[in-house]
C-alpha positions as CSV (number, residue, x, y, z in Angstrom):
1,M,36.4,-28.6,-2.8
2,N,39.0,-26.2,-4.1
3,A,38.0,-22.5,-4.5
4,R,39.8,-19.2,-4.9
5,V,39.3,-17.0,-1.9
6,K,40.3,-13.5,-0.8
7,V,41.4,-13.3,2.9
8,V,41.3,-9.9,4.5
9,H,42.6,-8.7,7.9
10,L,41.2,-5.2,8.2
11,E,44.2,-3.7,10.1
12,F,47.1,-5.5,8.3
13,D,46.7,-6.8,4.8
14,E,44.8,-9.0,2.3
15,F,45.8,-11.8,0.0
16,A,44.4,-14.4,-2.4
17,S,44.6,-18.1,-1.7
18,T,43.1,-21.4,-2.7
19,T,41.2,-23.7,-0.4
20,R,42.3,-27.3,-0.1
21,A,39.6,-28.5,2.3
22,I,36.3,-27.1,3.4
23,S,34.2,-28.6,6.3
24,D,31.4,-27.6,8.6
25,G,34.0,-26.2,11.0
26,G,36.2,-24.2,8.7
27,V,38.6,-24.2,5.8
28,F,42.3,-24.9,5.0
29,I,43.9,-22.5,2.7
30,V,47.1,-23.0,0.7
31,V,49.7,-20.3,1.2
32,E,53.0,-20.5,-0.5
33,E,54.8,-17.3,0.1
34,Q,52.5,-15.2,2.3
35,D,53.8,-15.1,5.9
36,V,50.8,-14.5,8.2
37,E,52.2,-16.5,11.2
38,S,51.6,-13.5,13.4
39,W,48.0,-13.6,12.4
40,I,47.3,-16.8,14.4
41,R,44.2,-16.2,16.5
42,Y,43.3,-13.1,14.5
43,S,39.9,-12.6,12.9
44,V,39.8,-12.3,9.2
45,T,37.1,-12.2,6.5
46,V,37.1,-14.7,3.7
47,Q,35.2,-14.5,0.4
48,V,35.1,-17.0,-2.5
49,Q,36.2,-15.4,-5.7
50,G,35.4,-16.0,-9.4
51,L,31.8,-17.1,-9.2
52,P,29.1,-15.6,-11.4
53,I,26.9,-14.8,-8.4
54,P,27.4,-12.6,-5.3
55,V,29.1,-14.6,-2.5
56,P,28.9,-13.6,1.2
57,V,31.9,-12.4,3.2
58,V,32.4,-14.9,6.1
59,S,34.1,-14.1,9.4
60,M,36.8,-16.6,10.3
61,E,39.7,-17.0,12.7
62,I,43.2,-18.3,11.8
63,V,43.8,-21.1,14.2
64,R,46.8,-23.1,12.9
65,R,49.7,-23.0,10.5
66,T,51.4,-25.8,8.6
67,N,54.3,-25.8,6.1
68,D,51.9,-25.1,3.2
69,G,49.0,-23.2,4.6
70,Y,46.6,-22.1,7.4
71,G,43.6,-23.6,9.1
72,L,40.7,-21.2,9.7
73,T,37.6,-21.8,11.7
74,F,34.2,-20.1,11.2
75,S,33.4,-17.4,13.8
76,D,30.4,-15.4,14.8
77,G,32.0,-12.2,13.5
C-alpha cells in the first residue's frame, strides 16, 4: 500500500513522504532528498495524509536507512 505520510520529530523537523511498504511491524518510507540519517533510533510520529476521515498519529522509531528511504517500526509511544 502506498500512502502519503507526514513524519515529525518533535525536536528537529518534519517532512512529507510516501510509503512503499506497510506491515504489522512497521513501514518503509521513500525519501529522496531528506537527510535524516542522524535520526536512526529516534522516535517520530507518522500520520497518513489526504484521507477524508481523521487518521491517528502513530508513534514509530526509525530503525534503518537505505539508498532510497527509511525503515520504521511501530513503538509504544
